[in-house]
C-alpha positions, 0 to 999 in steps of 0.5 A: 500500500502506498504512503498516500493510500495509507495516509488517506485510509488513516485519515478517513478512519480518524475522520469518521471517529472524530466526526462522531465525537465532534457531533456529540460535542456540538450537542454538548455545547447546545446543552450548555448554552440551553442550560446556562447561556453565556454569562457569569457561570459559563465564563467561569467554567470555560476559563477554569477549563482553559488550563487543564485543556491547555496542559492536555495539548502540552502533555498529550496531543502536542509535544508528547505525541510529536516526540513519542510517535517518531521515536516509537515508530523508529524503534519499532521499524528498526529494532522490532516489536518487543523493543518498541513495547519495552520503550512504551512501558518505560514511557508509560511509567515515567509519564504516570509519575510526572503527571501525578506530580503535575496534577498535585501541583495544579490543584495546590497552585490553582488560586495563583494560576486562576488569578493569572489567566482570569485576572479581569474576573477579579472585578466581578464579585465571586467570579474568580472564586468560582473559577478557582473551585472549578479548576481544582475540580477538573484538574485531574482530567490532565492526568487521564488524557495525558496517559491516553495520548501515550496509548493513542501514539502506540496504537496509531503506530500499530495501525489502530486509530478508531477507538482513541479518536472515538473515546472523546464521545465518552467525555462529551456524553459525560458532560451532557448527562451530568449537566442535565441530571446533576445541575440541580444537585449543586448550589452552583449548577455549573459545577455539574459540568466540571464533574462531567469533565472529570468523569469523562476523562477517566472513562476515555482512558479506561476504554483503551485497555481492552484494545491494548489487551486484544493487541497483546500490549501490557503496560507494566511498570518499568523504571529504566529511565536512562534508556537512550530512546526515552532520553530522546523522547524527553529531549524532543518533548521538553523544549517543544511544548510551546512549539506544538501547542502554540495555538492553544497558548494563544487561546489562553492569551485571548481569554486572559484579555477577554476577562477584562471585557464585558461579561459574556465575552469569554463565553462568546469566544468559547462557543465560536472556538468550538465551532471553529474547531469542528472541521479541525477535529474531523479532518485536520487533527486526523490528517496530522495524526495520520501523516506523522507516522509516515513522515517519521518513518521516511525521515528515519530512513533518509527518504528525503523526497518521499518525506517532502511528497508526504508533506505536500500531499498533506498540505494539499488535502488541508487546502481542499478541506479548509478553504470551503470549510472557512467559507462555510463557517462564515456563511453559516455562523448565524444560522447554526447558532440560531438553530442549535443554540438560541433559547431563553438563556441564549438570546439573539444578541448572544447569537450575533456576538458569537457569530461575529467571533466565529466569522473572525476566526474562520479565515485562520482555519487554513493556516492552523491546518498547515501548522498542524502538518508542518510542526511535526515535520520538524520533530520527525527530523529531530529539530525542536528549537525552530518551532519554539522560537517561532511560537515565541514570536507568534505569542508576541504578535497575538498579544500585541494585536489583541491589545490593539484590537480589543479596545475598538472591537471587543471580543471580535478584535481578539478573534481577529488577533488570533487569526492574524497570529496564526497566519504569521505562525504558518508563514514563519514555519514554511520559511524555516522548513524551506531553509532547513530542507531546501526546495519543498516543491510547494508550487505543486500545492499552489497549482491546485489553489486556483481550482479550489478558489473557483470551486469555493466561490461557486459553492459560497454563492449557492450556500448564501442564496439558500440561507438568505430565505431563513428568518434566523433572528426569530425563535422557533421554526426549527424544521424550516431552519433545519431544512434550509441549513442542511440544504445549503450545506449538502448542496454546497458540498455536492457542488464543491466536490463535483467541481473538483472532480470536473477540474481533475484535482487528483487528491479529490479523486483519491478522497472519493475513491476512499469513500467508495471503498468504505461504502462497498465494504472493501476499505479497512 
């Protein structure tokens, strides 16, 4: 099987599993909006969840995955399964100890952490105290998902993708059920959401063990921390925390600045961020996970041209998906929040403010996707310094733009600042990778760009026309709104895909081929 076919296959599996999770995640956010709206309680909950979620990116989806997967893949292909599993057991033991210490430190140091990230909340009585309480309650979530990330890396290298990606469904279901059935049991109802986060994180980890057992993988304690491969993972991981998790660091900066704005700003940005991350979770994260083992193996074997080909293929797929997705997010922002979120607790004003933030986030989708592919390529080649330096400058750009734009434009200015910082981050990464590896051949990617722009433009006209028939400011009308929204979405997707096939974009044809194999049962 070719590397392109492996990447497409893995991306499809991950996309299906993660797509289910994102759909349940949308339901989760609808439940939160319906129960708690956008204001005091939700601002505190979303801010409290910022630090555990950020550390999840640091220790889990970010630096750990980028450092462990290339090393584990290299050992597996060069020294065999047993040596690779020996490495996995050592890393499991070390990570267990480290994350125990991190969790204890986070719980004890919560008041200081919360005061730093939510400083502006101090102006509202009780808001900082509630944020601190919720943060302490949710902090052990970091422990569970960091161990989950290690298991995910092991299973991905062995070719198993579905259950690790699907496990987020359990987290979302736990939050939904706790929010619905436990909120009345607490003096502060939003506490139920924090309980759901903690319970869901534990379930996410536990459901992986039957898969490990089926594969004959037993993660018993092993304390040989001086193993050369373990040292290599640590050297890749420790300086790379900021580099891989740059986008989430910028989210923290954005929420810190938002804490100084009018009440509800943090919630508006959160709800917009969640919908913005929907296409990321379905495709971008899946593609990044799928392409990393291939690029790691090619880098380890010295297959330079194959490495660049996998990179170009990944970037082209990102373009194919993110251009229409960004246009769709802008066009559908008001209809989606009107249909799924508007209620007595989440008003038309809330719909508009959240939709404006999403429209400001949307143009950055392509650049975030590119960065998710390019950053791991540095790690696959053993370069941890470059992403860290670029992340440092990106943080400064985001903070400076946020301070400039938040005054005249409020939370919408903060969303634009994050988008512009993502553009800077992406362009700097491409420039740095070009200097390190030589000519990347990206003109092959840009050759498809005009076709994608044409298809996206025609798709946008169709979607805009269909959605213009809706009375989105009026409550109710669920069936009419649903019909228009889904007609616009599926009609636009069908038109976009047809134009790409008509213009003979090769990656689009490969994606359709993958779907055909899935439907006929000949894929996996």
